[in-house]
C-alpha positions as CSV (number, residue, x, y, z in Angstrom):
1,M,29.6,-2.3,-16.3
2,S,28.8,-5.9,-15.4
3,E,25.5,-6.8,-13.9
4,R,25.5,-8.5,-10.6
5,E,22.8,-9.5,-8.2
6,I,22.2,-7.4,-5.2
7,T,20.2,-8.3,-2.2
8,I,17.7,-5.9,-0.7
9,A,19.9,-5.7,2.4
10,E,22.9,-4.8,0.4
11,A,21.0,-2.2,-1.5
12,Q,19.9,-0.6,1.8
13,R,23.6,-0.6,2.9
14,Q,24.9,0.9,-0.4
15,V,22.2,3.6,-0.5
16,D,23.0,4.5,3.1
17,E,26.8,4.6,2.4
18,W,26.1,6.9,-0.6
19,I,23.9,9.2,1.4
20,Q,26.5,9.4,4.2
21,T,29.5,10.1,1.9
22,V,28.2,11.8,-1.3
23,G,24.6,12.9,-0.4
24,V,25.7,14.6,2.9
25,R,22.5,13.5,4.7
26,Y,19.0,12.1,4.1
27,F,16.3,14.6,3.2
28,N,13.6,14.5,5.9
29,E,11.0,11.8,5.7
30,L,8.3,14.1,4.4
31,T,10.5,15.5,1.7
32,N,11.5,12.0,0.7
33,T,7.8,11.0,0.6
34,A,7.1,13.9,-1.8
35,I,10.2,12.9,-3.9
36,L,8.9,9.3,-4.0
37,M,5.5,10.5,-5.3
38,E,7.3,12.6,-7.9
39,E,9.4,9.6,-9.1
40,V,6.3,7.4,-9.2
41,G,4.7,10.1,-11.4
42,E,7.7,10.1,-13.8
43,L,7.3,6.3,-14.0
44,A,3.6,6.6,-14.6
45,R,4.2,9.1,-17.4
46,I,6.5,6.6,-19.2
47,M,4.0,3.7,-18.7
48,A,1.1,5.8,-20.0
49,R,3.2,6.7,-23.1
50,K,4.8,3.3,-23.8
51,Y,1.9,1.0,-22.9
52,G,-1.1,3.4,-22.9
53,E,-2.6,5.7,-25.5
54,Q,-0.5,8.8,-24.9
55,S,2.4,9.6,-27.1
56,F,5.9,10.8,-26.1
57,K,6.7,14.5,-26.3
58,A,10.0,15.5,-27.8
59,S,11.2,16.7,-24.4
60,E,10.6,13.2,-23.0
61,E,13.0,11.4,-25.3
62,G,15.8,9.5,-23.5
63,K,13.7,8.8,-20.5
64,E,14.1,5.1,-19.7
65,L,11.6,2.9,-17.9
66,A,14.3,1.0,-16.0
67,D,15.9,4.2,-14.8
68,E,12.6,5.6,-13.5
69,M,11.9,2.3,-11.7
70,A,15.4,2.5,-10.1
71,D,14.7,6.1,-9.0
72,V,11.5,4.9,-7.2
73,L,13.4,2.0,-5.6
74,W,16.2,4.4,-4.5
75,V,13.9,6.8,-2.7
76,L,11.9,3.9,-1.2
77,I,15.1,2.5,0.2
78,C,16.0,5.9,1.6
79,L,12.7,6.1,3.4
80,A,13.2,2.5,4.8
81,N,16.7,3.4,6.0
82,Q,15.7,6.5,7.8
83,T,12.6,5.0,9.4
84,G,14.4,1.8,10.5
85,V,12.5,-0.6,8.2
86,N,14.4,-3.7,7.2
87,L,13.0,-4.2,3.7
88,T,14.1,-7.9,3.5
89,E,12.1,-8.7,6.6
90,A,9.2,-6.6,5.5
91,L,9.0,-8.3,2.1
92,H,9.1,-11.8,3.8
93,K,6.3,-10.7,6.0
94,N,4.4,-9.4,3.1
95,F,4.7,-12.7,1.2
96,E,3.5,-14.5,4.3
97,K,0.5,-12.2,4.5
98,K,-0.4,-12.6,0.8
99,N,0.0,-16.3,1.0
100,V,-2.5,-16.5,3.8
101,R,-5.0,-13.7,2.9
102,D,-4.9,-14.3,-0.9
103,K,-4.3,-18.1,-0.9
104,D,-7.5,-18.7,-2.9
105,R,-8.7,-15.2,-3.7
106,H,-7.2,-14.9,-7.2
107,R,-8.0,-18.4,-8.2
108,Q,-11.7,-17.8,-7.4
109,N,-11.8,-14.5,-9.2
110,L,-13.9,-15.0,-12.3
111,K,-12.5,-11.9,-13.8
112,L,-9.1,-13.6,-14.0
113,K,-10.4,-16.8,-15.8
């Protein structure tokens, strides 16, 4: 499988196509929010074991950080699609907000020096 770049918009289209053809339909927004929290928890478990003090259990072998991140992204994209959020546009606006609000904030943070 070759790696190729994918835009956020293309990811939104591909997830929607998969949902409509293979997944039958989107779970409702509340169910997808709960699933997102579950996936974030699975990601947090790996982070705590790989980068924190906890150790892996035998039953956790084979869990991959990248796969868990992709699961989080997938469900987030599902939520965006079903609520009409254009993630490309939202990310651009978020960068603009951070560039204004946080322009000097982190440079002036003595904890980061």
